[in-house]
C-alpha positions as CSV (number, residue, x, y, z in Angstrom):
1,M,202.7,145.9,91.5
2,K,204.2,147.9,94.3
3,Q,207.2,145.6,94.5
4,S,207.9,145.7,90.7
5,G,209.6,149.2,90.9
6,F,207.5,150.6,88.1
7,K,206.4,154.1,89.3
8,A,203.6,154.3,86.8
9,F,202.0,151.1,88.2
10,N,202.3,152.5,91.7
11,T,200.6,155.7,90.7
12,I,197.7,153.8,89.1
13,A,197.4,151.5,92.2
14,N,197.4,154.5,94.6
15,T,194.7,156.2,92.5
16,I,192.5,153.2,92.6
17,I,193.1,152.8,96.4
18,I,192.2,156.4,97.0
19,N,189.1,156.4,94.8
20,Y,187.8,152.9,95.0
21,R,184.5,154.0,96.6
22,F,183.7,156.3,93.7
23,I,184.8,153.6,91.2
24,F,182.6,151.0,92.8
25,N,179.7,153.5,93.1
26,Y,179.7,153.9,89.4
27,F,179.3,150.2,88.7
28,V,176.7,149.7,91.4
29,N,174.5,152.8,90.9
30,R,175.8,154.0,87.5
31,S,176.2,157.4,89.1
32,T,179.0,159.9,88.4
33,N,179.8,163.5,89.4
34,T,179.3,164.7,85.8
35,A,176.6,167.2,86.8
36,A,178.8,168.8,89.4
37,E,181.7,169.0,87.1
38,S,179.6,170.6,84.4
39,F,178.3,173.2,86.8
40,K,181.8,173.9,87.9
41,A,182.9,174.4,84.3
42,K,180.1,176.8,83.7
43,I,181.0,178.9,86.7
44,K,184.6,179.0,85.6
45,A,183.6,180.1,82.1
46,F,181.3,182.8,83.6
47,R,184.1,184.2,85.8
48,A,186.6,184.1,82.9
49,Q,184.2,186.1,80.8
50,F,184.3,189.0,83.2
51,K,188.0,188.9,83.8
52,R,188.8,189.7,80.2
53,G,187.2,193.1,80.2
């Protein structure tokens, strides 16, 4: 893919190369970082609530 000259393919390939451990971890253990992302979103919403006023 890298030799094809299509930048979109290179971007996808690089993303997979950088994140392959997390990708494989999902398929082996069925684990994700959903809980951490949800907690992060709640903190962000909480902070935004007090920025308005």
